[in-house]
Structure formats: C-alpha cells, structure tokens
N, CA, C and O atoms as a printed pandas DataFrame, in Angstrom:
     atom_number atom_name residue_name chain_id  residue_number  x_coord  y_coord  z_coord
0              1         N          MET        A               1   90.666   91.448  129.836
1              2        CA          MET        A               1   92.041   91.863  129.844
2              3         C          MET        A               1   92.085   93.388  129.919
3              4         O          MET        A               1   91.272   94.079  129.305
4              5         N          LEU        A               2   93.040   93.892  130.674
5              6        CA          LEU        A               2   93.314   95.322  130.745
6              7         C          LEU        A               2   94.658   95.601  130.101
7              8         O          LEU        A               2   95.582   94.793  130.203
8              9         N          VAL        A               3   94.769   96.738  129.442
9             10        CA          VAL        A               3   96.022   97.156  128.816
10            11         C          VAL        A               3   96.442   98.469  129.462
11            12         O          VAL        A               3   95.641   99.394  129.599
12            13         N          THR        A               4   97.711   98.537  129.858
13            14        CA          THR        A               4   98.261   99.742  130.469
14            15         C          THR        A               4   99.237  100.392  129.500
15            16         O          THR        A               4  100.220   99.777  129.087
16            17         N          PHE        A               5   98.956  101.642  129.142
17            18        CA          PHE        A               5   99.855  102.445  128.316
18            19         C          PHE        A               5  100.712  103.279  129.251
19            20         O          PHE        A               5  100.215  103.831  130.233
20            21         N          SER        A               6  101.999  103.369  128.946
21            22        CA          SER        A               6  102.886  104.148  129.809
22            23         C          SER        A               6  103.936  104.884  128.984
23            24         O          SER        A               6  104.296  104.485  127.877
24            25         N          SER        A               7  104.407  105.973  129.576
25            26        CA          SER        A               7  105.482  106.779  129.023
26            27         C          SER        A               7  106.133  107.492  130.199
27            28         O          SER        A               7  105.505  107.683  131.241
28            29         N          ASP        A               8  107.384  107.881  130.032
29            30        CA          ASP        A               8  108.091  108.571  131.109
30            31         C          ASP        A               8  107.511  109.946  131.406
31            32         O          ASP        A               8  107.829  110.534  132.440
32            33         N          THR        A               9  106.674  110.467  130.532
33            34        CA          THR        A               9  106.202  111.843  130.654
34            35         C          THR        A               9  104.765  111.978  131.128
35            36         O          THR        A               9  104.276  113.098  131.279
36            37         N          HIS        A              10  104.074  110.865  131.369
37            38        CA          HIS        A              10  102.633  110.922  131.615
38            39         C          HIS        A              10  102.241  109.814  132.585
39            40         O          HIS        A              10  102.914  108.788  132.673
40            41         N          ALA        A              11  101.163  110.027  133.300
41            42        CA          ALA        A              11  100.613  108.975  134.153
42            43         C          ALA        A              11  100.142  107.812  133.270
43            44         O          ALA        A              11   99.763  108.016  132.117
44            45         N          ASN        A              12  100.169  106.607  133.812
45            46        CA          ASN        A              12   99.717  105.433  133.069
46            47         C          ASN        A              12   98.238  105.557  132.713
47            48         O          ASN        A              12   97.454  106.150  133.454
48            49         N          ILE        A              13   97.873  104.990  131.571
49            50        CA          ILE        A              13   96.495  104.943  131.103
50            51         C          ILE        A              13   96.103  103.475  131.029
51            52         O          ILE        A              13   96.777  102.683  130.371
52            53         N          ILE        A              14   95.020  103.111  131.700
53            54        CA          ILE        A              14   94.541  101.728  131.689
54            55         C          ILE        A              14   93.222  101.679  130.925
55            56         O          ILE        A              14   92.314  102.473  131.175
56            57         N          MET        A              15   93.130  100.725  129.980
57            58        CA          MET        A              15   91.934  100.563  129.150
58            59         C          MET        A              15   91.557   99.091  129.065
59            60         O          MET        A              15   92.387   98.207  129.273
60            61         N          PHE        A              16   90.302   98.850  128.757
61            62        CA          PHE        A              16   89.878   97.491  128.454
62            63         C          PHE        A              16   90.603   97.036  127.195
63            64         O          PHE        A              16   90.860   97.838  126.296
64            65         N          GLY        A              17   90.932   95.754  127.130
65            66        CA          GLY        A              17   91.738   95.207  126.049
66            67         C          GLY        A              17   91.166   95.425  124.669
67            68         O          GLY        A              17   91.907   95.771  123.749
68            69         N          ASP        A              18   89.856   95.231  124.492
69            70        CA          ASP        A              18   89.267   95.373  123.159
70            71         C          ASP        A              18   89.360   96.812  122.661
71            72         O          ASP        A              18   89.613   97.042  121.478
72            73         N          VAL        A              19   89.160   97.771  123.545
73            74        CA          VAL        A              19   89.268   99.183  123.175
74            75         C          VAL        A              19   90.720   99.532  122.852
75            76         O          VAL        A              19   91.000  100.186  121.847
76            77         N          ALA        A              20   91.637   99.091  123.710
77            78        CA          ALA        A              20   93.059   99.372  123.511
78            79         C          ALA        A              20   93.555   98.794  122.189
79            80         O          ALA        A              20   94.280   99.462  121.452
80            81         N          GLN        A              21   93.168   97.558  121.886
81            82        CA          GLN        A              21   93.614   96.931  120.642
82            83         C          GLN        A              21   93.041   97.645  119.420
83            84         O          GLN        A              21   93.716   97.780  118.400
84            85         N          ARG        A              22   91.813   98.092  119.527
85            86        CA          ARG        A              22   91.215   98.848  118.422
86            87         C          ARG        A              22   91.982  100.154  118.197
87            88         O          ARG        A              22   92.259  100.522  117.055
88            89         N          LEU        A              23   92.324  100.853  119.279
89            90        CA          LEU        A              23   93.082  102.103  119.161
90            91         C          LEU        A              23   94.484  101.843  118.617
91            92         O          LEU        A              23   95.000  102.634  117.827
92            93         N          LEU        A              24   95.099  100.744  119.036
93            94        CA          LEU        A              24   96.424  100.397  118.516
94            95         C          LEU        A              24   96.379  100.171  117.009
95            96         O          LEU        A              24   97.264  100.621  116.281
96            97         N          ARG        A              25   95.346   99.474  116.546
97            98        CA          ARG        A              25   95.215   99.252  115.102
98            99         C          ARG        A              25   94.991  100.570  114.363
99           100         O          ARG        A              25   95.480  100.746  113.247
100          101         N          MET        A              26   94.256  101.498  114.979
101          102        CA          MET        A              26   94.062  102.816  114.373
102          103         C          MET        A              26   95.388  103.572  114.262
103          104         O          MET        A              26   95.570  104.392  113.363
104          105         N          MET        A              27   96.312  103.286  115.188
105          106        CA          MET        A              27   97.625  103.943  115.172
106          107         C          MET        A              27   98.570  103.286  114.171
107          108         O          MET        A              27   99.691  103.754  113.976
108          109         N          GLY        A              28   98.122  102.203  113.535
109          110        CA          GLY        A              28   98.948  101.524  112.548
110          111         C          GLY        A              28   99.719  100.342  113.098
111          112         O          GLY        A              28  100.638   99.844  112.448
112          113         N          HIS        A              29   99.357   99.887  114.288
113          114        CA          HIS        A              29  100.013   98.729  114.894
114          115         C          HIS        A              29   99.088   97.523  114.829
115          116         O          HIS        A              29   97.902   97.650  114.526
116          117         N          SER        A              30   99.640   96.364  115.114
117          118        CA          SER        A              30   98.879   95.124  114.978
118          119         C          SER        A              30   97.866   94.909  116.089
119          120         O          SER        A              30   96.946   94.107  115.928
120          121         N          GLY        A              31   98.007   95.592  117.194
121          122        CA          GLY        A              31   97.129   95.376  118.332
122          123         C          GLY        A              31   97.687   94.362  119.301
123          124         O          GLY        A              31   97.025   94.008  120.277
124          125         N          VAL        A              32   98.898   93.887  119.048
125          126        CA          VAL        A              32   99.537   92.893  119.922
126          127         C          VAL        A              32   99.947   93.555  121.229
127          128         O          VAL        A              32  100.478   94.665  121.243
128          129         N          VAL        A              33   99.691   92.851  122.323
129          130        CA          VAL        A              33  100.070   93.318  123.656
130          131         C          VAL        A              33  101.022   92.286  124.229
131          132         O          VAL        A              33  100.691   91.101  124.201
132          133         N          PRO        A              34  102.170   92.656  124.740
133          134        CA          PRO        A              34  102.739   93.984  124.938
134          135         C          PRO        A              34  103.380   94.508  123.659
135          136         O          PRO        A              34  103.568   93.782  122.683
136          137         N          GLY        A              35  103.712   95.813  123.703
137          138        CA          GLY        A              35  104.345   96.452  122.561
138          139         C          GLY        A              35  104.870   97.817  122.928
139          140         O          GLY        A              35  104.779   98.249  124.077
140          141         N          ALA        A              36  105.426   98.499  121.926
141          142        CA          ALA        A              36  106.003   99.822  122.166
142          143         C          ALA        A              36  106.086  100.604  120.867
143          144         O          ALA        A              36  106.080  100.037  119.775
144          145         N          ILE        A              37  106.164  101.915  121.013
145          146        CA          ILE        A              37  106.413  102.828  119.902
146          147         C          ILE        A              37  107.646  103.634  120.284
147          148         O          ILE        A              37  107.688  104.239  121.354
148          149         N          LEU        A              38  108.641  103.643  119.420
149          150        CA          LEU        A              38  109.828  104.446  119.669
150          151         C          LEU        A              38  109.484  105.931  119.572
151          152         O          LEU        A              38  108.570  106.321  118.846
152          153         N          ALA        A              39  110.214  106.736  120.299
153          154        CA          ALA        A              39  109.939  108.175  120.367
154          155         C          ALA        A              39  109.842  108.803  118.977
155          156         O          ALA        A              39  108.987  109.660  118.752
156          157         N          ALA        A              40  110.688  108.400  118.057
157          158        CA          ALA        A              40  110.678  108.974  116.711
158          159         C          ALA        A              40  109.395  108.656  115.944
159          160         O          ALA        A              40  109.029  109.384  115.022
160          161         N          ASP        A              41  108.706  107.565  116.322
161          162        CA          ASP        A              41  107.497  107.136  115.630
162          163         C          ASP        A              41  106.204  107.604  116.294
163          164         O          ASP        A              41  105.123  107.432  115.730
164          165         N          VAL        A              42  106.302  108.191  117.479
165          166        CA          VAL        A              42  105.105  108.605  118.225
166          167         C          VAL        A              42  104.301  109.663  117.469
167          168         O          VAL        A              42  103.083  109.514  117.383
168          169         N          PRO        A              43  104.900  110.723  116.916
169          170        CA          PRO        A              43  104.083  111.721  116.199
170          171         C          PRO        A              43  103.271  111.124  115.051
171          172         O          PRO        A              43  102.116  111.501  114.854
172          173         N          ALA        A              44  103.852  110.209  114.300
173          174        CA          ALA        A              44  103.121  109.579  113.188
174          175         C          ALA        A              44  101.977  108.714  113.707
175          176         O          ALA        A              44  100.890  108.714  113.130
176          177         N          ALA        A              45  102.213  107.974  114.794
177          178        CA          ALA        A              45  101.156  107.143  115.381
178          179         C          ALA        A              45  100.015  108.017  115.883
179          180         O          ALA        A              45   98.846  107.678  115.699
180          181         N          LEU        A              46  100.344  109.134  116.512
181          182        CA          LEU        A              46   99.326  110.069  116.997
182          183         C          LEU        A              46   98.513  110.625  115.828
183          184         O          LEU        A              46   97.288  110.705  115.908
184          185         N          ALA        A              47   99.181  111.005  114.756
185          186        CA          ALA        A              47   98.485  111.545  113.580
186          187         C          ALA        A              47   97.555  110.500  112.963
187          188         O          ALA        A              47   96.432  110.825  112.577
188          189         N          ARG        A              48   98.013  109.247  112.866
189          190        CA          ARG        A              48   97.162  108.172  112.317
190          191         C          ARG        A              48   95.943  107.952  113.204
191          192         O          ARG        A              48   94.830  107.784  112.706
192          193         N          LEU        A              49   96.152  107.952  114.520
193          194        CA          LEU        A              49   95.040  107.753  115.450
194          195         C          LEU        A              49   94.024  108.878  115.310
195          196         O          LEU        A              49   92.825  108.618  115.210
196          197         N          GLN        A              50   94.479  110.107  115.301
197          198        CA          GLN        A              50   93.564  111.237  115.179
198          199         C          GLN        A              50   92.827  111.211  113.845
199          200         O          GLN        A              50   91.638  111.527  113.791
200          201         N          GLY        A              51   93.512  110.841  112.779
201          202        CA          GLY        A              51   92.872  110.737  111.473
202          203         C          GLY        A              51   91.791  109.667  111.449
203          204         O          GLY        A              51   90.714  109.875  110.891
204          205         N          ALA        A              52   92.080  108.525  112.053
205          206        CA          ALA        A              52   91.093  107.441  112.101
206          207         C          ALA        A              52   89.894  107.818  112.961
207          208         O          ALA        A              52   88.760  107.470  112.635
208          209         N          LEU        A              53   90.141  108.525  114.052
209          210        CA          LEU        A              53   89.049  108.916  114.945
210          211         C          LEU        A              53   88.131  109.952  114.310
211          212         O          LEU        A              53   86.940  109.999  114.620
212          213         N          GLU        A              54   88.673  110.780  113.427
213          214        CA          GLU        A              54   87.847  111.770  112.729
214          215         C          GLU        A              54   86.795  111.107  111.856
215          216         O          GLU        A              54   85.759  111.707  111.569
216          217         N          LYS        A              55   87.048  109.880  111.433
217          218        CA          LYS        A              55   86.116  109.147  110.577
218          219         C          LYS        A              55   85.076  108.374  111.381
219          220         O          LYS        A              55   84.129  107.835  110.808
220          221         N          GLU        A              56   85.242  108.315  112.694
221          222        CA          GLU        A              56   84.332  107.564  113.559
222          223         C          GLU        A              56   83.091  108.396  113.879
223          224         O          GLU        A              56   83.177  109.616  114.019
224          225         N          PRO        A              57   81.928  107.729  113.997
225          226        CA          PRO        A              57   80.738  108.451  114.455
226          227         C          PRO        A              57   80.930  108.883  115.910
227          228         O          PRO        A              57   81.689  108.259  116.651
228          229         N          SER        A              58   80.250  109.939  116.309
229          230        CA          SER        A              58   80.443  110.494  117.647
230          231         C          SER        A              58   79.860  109.620  118.739
231          232         O          SER        A              58   80.281  109.728  119.890
232          233         N          GLY        A              59   78.899  108.751  118.419
233          234        CA          GLY        A              59   78.304  107.881  119.426
234          235         C          GLY        A              59   77.102  108.497  120.105
235          236         O          GLY        A              59   76.530  107.878  121.002
236          237         N          ASP        A              60   76.692  109.700  119.709
237          238        CA          ASP        A              60   75.573  110.360  120.364
238          239         C          ASP        A              60   74.225  109.777  119.964
239          240         O          ASP        A              60   73.254  109.920  120.707
240          241         N          ALA        A              61   74.141  109.123  118.810
241          242        CA          ALA        A              61   72.855  108.644  118.315
242          243         C          ALA        A              61   72.447  107.308  118.905
243          244         O          ALA        A              61   71.281  106.932  118.785
244          245         N          GLY        A              62   73.341  106.582  119.530
245          246        CA          GLY        A              62   73.040  105.234  119.996
246          247         C          GLY        A              62   72.466  105.175  121.393
247          248         O          GLY        A              62   73.085  104.584  122.277
248          249         N          GLN        A              63   71.284  105.775  121.632
249          250        CA          GLN        A              63   70.683  105.780  122.948
250          251         C          GLN        A              63   69.776  104.576  123.102
251          252         O          GLN        A              63   69.101  104.164  122.159
252          253         N          ALA        A              64   69.770  104.016  124.303
253          254        CA          ALA        A              64   68.898  102.892  124.608
254          255         C          ALA        A              64   68.149  103.211  125.884
255          256         O          ALA        A              64   68.649  103.962  126.722
256          257         N          SER        A              65   66.972  102.663  126.045
257          258        CA          SER        A              65   66.193  102.867  127.259
258          259         C          SER        A              65   66.183  101.600  128.070
259          260         O          SER        A              65   66.130  100.499  127.523
260          261         N          THR        A              66   66.235  101.756  129.388
261          262        CA          THR        A              66   66.142  100.619  130.285
262          263         C          THR        A              66   65.094  100.919  131.327
263          264         O          THR        A              66   64.848  102.082  131.648
264          265         N          ALA        A              67   64.476   99.890  131.857
265          266        CA          ALA        A              67   63.447  100.070  132.873
266          267         C          ALA        A              67   64.072  100.575  134.156
267          268         O          ALA        A              67   65.127  100.092  134.567
268          269         N          GLY        A              68   63.436  101.534  134.787
269          270        CA          GLY        A              68   63.921  102.068  136.046
270          271         C          GLY        A              68   63.667  101.087  137.176
271          272         O          GLY        A              68   62.715  100.309  137.116
272          273         N          ALA        A              69   64.491  101.111  138.188
273          274        CA          ALA        A              69   64.350  100.206  139.324
274          275         C          ALA        A              69   63.116  100.579  140.125
275          276         O          ALA        A              69   62.932  101.738  140.498
276          277         N          GLY        A              70   62.279   99.600  140.385
277          278        CA          GLY        A              70   61.103   99.817  141.214
278          279         C          GLY        A              70   59.976  100.546  140.517
279          280         O          GLY        A              70   58.942  100.795  141.137
280          281         N          GLY        A              71   60.129  100.888  139.284
281          282        CA          GLY        A              71   59.094  101.625  138.570
282          283         C          GLY        A              71   58.192  100.738  137.756
283          284         O          GLY        A              71   57.329  101.233  137.032
284          285         N          GLY        A              72   58.370   99.430  137.856
285          286        CA          GLY        A              72   57.526   98.525  137.101
286          287         C          GLY        A              72   57.707   98.670  135.602
287          288         O          GLY        A              72   56.812   98.311  134.837
288          289         N          GLY        A              73   58.837   99.183  135.171
289          290        CA          GLY        A              73   59.098   99.313  133.749
290          291         C          GLY        A              73   58.543  100.583  133.147
291          292         O          GLY        A              73   58.733  100.828  131.956
292          293         N          LYS        A              74   57.854  101.411  133.944
293          294        CA          LYS        A              74   57.264  102.638  133.417
294          295         C          LYS        A              74   58.284  103.767  133.310
295          296         O          LYS        A              74   58.223  104.587  132.394
296          297         N          GLU        A              75   59.219  103.798  134.254
297          298        CA          GLU        A              75   60.242  104.835  134.208
298          299         C          GLU        A              75   61.401  104.334  133.356
299          300         O          GLU        A              75   61.753  103.155  133.390
300          301         N          THR        A              76   61.971  105.227  132.613
301          302        CA          THR        A              76   63.131  104.854  131.805
302          303         C          THR        A              76   64.250  105.850  132.040
303          304         O          THR        A              76   64.014  107.011  132.374
304          305         N          GLU        A              77   65.447  105.382  131.865
305          306        CA          GLU        A              77   66.595  106.278  131.881
306          307         C          GLU        A              77   67.366  106.033  130.601
307          308         O          GLU        A              77   67.465  104.902  130.125
308          309         N          GLU        A              78   67.900  107.087  130.059
309          310        CA          GLU        A              78   68.643  106.948  128.818
310          311         C          GLU        A              78   70.080  106.575  129.121
311          312         O          GLU        A              78   70.733  107.169  129.979
312          313         N          VAL        A              79   70.554  105.575  128.394
313          314        CA          VAL        A              79   71.934  105.115  128.544
314          315         C          VAL        A              79   72.654  105.424  127.246
315          316         O          VAL        A              79   72.240  104.987  126.173
316          317         N          GLN        A              80   73.729  106.178  127.353
317          318        CA          GLN        A              80   74.500  106.522  126.164
318          319         C          GLN        A              80   75.829  105.807  126.225
319          320         O          GLN        A              80   76.583  105.971  127.185
320          321         N          PRO        A              81   76.124  105.015  125.207
321          322        CA          PRO        A              81   77.423  104.345  125.189
322          323         C          PRO        A              81   78.545  105.370  125.037
323          324         O          PRO        A              81   78.349  106.441  124.461
324          325         N          VAL        A              82   79.706  105.032  125.553
325          326        CA          VAL        A              82   80.871  105.904  125.426
326          327         C          VAL        A              82   81.517  105.606  124.077
327          328         O          VAL        A              82   81.885  104.466  123.795
328          329         N          SER        A              83   81.650  106.618  123.261
329          330        CA          SER        A              83   82.201  106.426  121.915
330          331         C          SER        A              83   83.698  106.164  121.987
331          332         O          SER        A              83   84.359  106.520  122.963
332          333         N          ILE        A              84   84.217  105.543  120.947
333          334        CA          ILE        A              84   85.656  105.282  120.858
334          335         C          ILE        A              84   86.424  106.595  120.837
335          336         O          ILE        A              84   87.564  106.656  121.298
336          337         N          VAL        A              85   85.815  107.636  120.308
337          338        CA          VAL        A              85   86.461  108.951  120.268
338          339         C          VAL        A              85   86.724  109.445  121.688
339          340         O          VAL        A              85   87.817  109.926  121.987
340          341         N          HIS        A              86   85.731  109.330  122.559
341          342        CA          HIS        A              86   85.904  109.760  123.946
342          343         C          HIS        A              86   86.848  108.838  124.702
343          344         O          HIS        A              86   87.629  109.302  125.533
344          345         N          ARG        A              87   86.788  107.552  124.429
345          346        CA          ARG        A              87   87.686  106.611  125.109
346          347         C          ARG        A              87   89.146  106.864  124.739
347          348         O          ARG        A              87   90.045  106.559  125.522
348          349         N          ALA        A              88   89.382  107.414  123.563
349          350        CA          ALA        A              88   90.744  107.643  123.089
350          351         C          ALA        A              88   91.395  108.890  123.683
351          352         O          ALA        A              88   92.615  109.030  123.605
352          353         N          LEU        A              89   90.633  109.784  124.262
353          354        CA          LEU        A              89   91.176  111.063  124.733
354          355         C          LEU        A              89   92.362  110.930  125.691
355          356         O          LEU        A              89   93.354  111.634  125.508
356          357         N          PRO        A              90   92.305  110.060  126.702
357          358        CA          PRO        A              90   93.484  109.941  127.583
358          359         C          PRO        A              90   94.725  109.443  126.836
359          360         O          PRO        A              90   95.838  109.887  127.119
360          361         N          LEU        A              91   94.538  108.531  125.893
361          362        CA          LEU        A              91   95.665  108.024  125.114
362          363         C          LEU        A              91   96.229  109.115  124.200
363          364         O          LEU        A              91   97.442  109.209  124.016
364          365         N          ILE        A              92   95.358  109.924  123.638
365          366        CA          ILE        A              92   95.816  111.041  122.805
366          367         C          ILE        A              92   96.668  111.994  123.640
367          368         O          ILE        A              92   97.703  112.471  123.175
368          369         N          ASP        A              93   96.238  112.272  124.865
369          370        CA          ASP        A              93   97.030  113.134  125.751
370          371         C          ASP        A              93   98.407  112.531  126.018
371          372         O          ASP        A              93   99.419  113.230  125.966
372          373         N          LEU        A              94   98.439  111.229  126.303
373          374        CA          LEU        A              94   99.705  110.553  126.566
374          375         C          LEU        A              94  100.611  110.622  125.335
375          376         O          LEU        A              94  101.794  110.943  125.456
376          377         N          LEU        A              95  100.073  110.329  124.167
377          378        CA          LEU        A              95  100.866  110.355  122.941
378          379         C          LEU        A              95  101.368  111.760  122.621
379          380         O          LEU        A              95  102.514  111.930  122.206
380          381         N          ALA        A              96  100.520  112.762  122.812
381          382        CA          ALA        A              96  100.914  114.138  122.530
382          383         C          ALA        A              96  102.051  114.578  123.454
383          384         O          ALA        A              96  103.002  115.223  123.014
384          385         N          GLU        A              97  101.945  114.227  124.723
385          386        CA          GLU        A              97  103.005  114.578  125.675
386          387         C          GLU        A              97  104.297  113.839  125.343
387          388         O          GLU        A              97  105.381  114.420  125.408
388          389         N          ALA        A              98  104.188  112.562  124.988
389          390        CA          ALA        A              98  105.371  111.783  124.612
390          391         C          ALA        A              98  106.015  112.355  123.350
391          392         O          ALA        A              98  107.241  112.383  123.240
392          393         N          ALA        A              99  105.203  112.811  122.404
393          394        CA          ALA        A              99  105.738  113.406  121.174
394          395         C          ALA        A              99  106.462  114.715  121.481
395          396         O          ALA        A              99  107.538  114.977  120.944
396          397         N          ARG        A             100  105.865  115.537  122.349
397          398        CA          ARG        A             100  106.485  116.823  122.703
398          399         C          ARG        A             100  107.845  116.630  123.372
399          400         O          ARG        A             100  108.790  117.376  123.117
400          401         N          LYS        A             101  107.925  115.608  124.238
401          402        CA          LYS        A             101  109.153  115.398  125.006
402          403         C          LYS        A             101  110.038  114.302  124.416
403          404         O          LYS        A             101  111.049  113.922  125.007
404          405         N          GLN        A             102  109.651  113.805  123.257
405          406        CA          GLN        A             102  110.415  112.783  122.528
406          407         C          GLN        A             102  110.712  111.563  123.407
407          408         O          GLN        A             102  111.868  111.224  123.660
408          409         N          ARG        A             103  109.644  110.920  123.859
409          410        CA          ARG        A             103  109.747  109.732  124.708
410          411         C          ARG        A             103  109.033  108.554  124.058
411          412         O          ARG        A             103  108.102  108.731  123.273
412          413         N          ASP        A             104  109.484  107.347  124.398
413          414        CA          ASP        A             104  108.848  106.116  123.926
414          415         C          ASP        A             104  107.503  105.936  124.628
415          416         O          ASP        A             104  107.266  106.495  125.700
416          417         N          VAL        A             105  106.632  105.149  124.006
417          418        CA          VAL        A             105  105.353  104.757  124.598
418          419         C          VAL        A             105  105.321  103.239  124.604
419          420         O          VAL        A             105  105.598  102.596  123.591
420          421         N          MET        A             106  104.980  102.669  125.758
421          422        CA          MET        A             106  104.876  101.215  125.892
422          423         C          MET        A             106  103.461  100.832  126.321
423          424         O          MET        A             106  102.720  101.646  126.872
424          425         N          TRP        A             107  103.105   99.574  126.054
425          426        CA          TRP        A             107  101.841   99.043  126.575
426          427         C          TRP        A             107  102.049   97.585  126.928
427          428         O          TRP        A             107  102.818   96.861  126.297
428          429         N          LYS        A             108  101.326   97.185  127.968
429          430        CA          LYS        A             108  101.376   95.777  128.416
430          431         C          LYS        A             108  100.041   95.357  128.963
431          432         O          LYS        A             108   99.879   94.214  129.388
C-alpha cells in the first residue's frame, strides 16, 4: 500500500504504507488511512513527530554485506538501510509549510 500526503501548500508526498502509518502514530494519530489534520492542529502534530524522531536511532549502525554480482561472493558492497528519520524529512517539510501557511494536511 502507498500513502499520499497532501496539502494546498506543498507537492504531494508518497510513502510506503508501513512507514507512513508509523509516522502518523508518531504524530499522535491512529495510523488510519485516509485521514486529515486540521490547520490548527498541524503545528502540534509536527512537534510530536519531531520529538519522536529525536528518540530514534540514526540508522547508521545497521550495515549489511551482500555478495557482489559475478564476484563469486568475494566482493561485497555495503547496504545501509534508510532510517525512519531520513524517511520523515519530506513529510516534515510538508507539515512545516502547512503550519506556516495555516493549511490542512490530508492523507489517503
């Protein structure tokens, strides 16, 4: 499932459903899709999200090695997962812009 966040002040943000629902819960919502935040509630949701993200690990320590193609398993490349903190950045931008311009935020 994909979740699209939208506001009148920002380009749409599309995220995988599990990531979007996790971020919604960090903002103090149930994670139900579809949904909305009224303009008056956007600053508080943004503050809750930022506060929750400050408690998250950065994701830099979780490196894994995989065998390189054609190298017979001798070559490795490091794969770094994308942390929830980095995944949240586009949504933080959308929320901040919506808060500045006092606009609602919706997701579906």
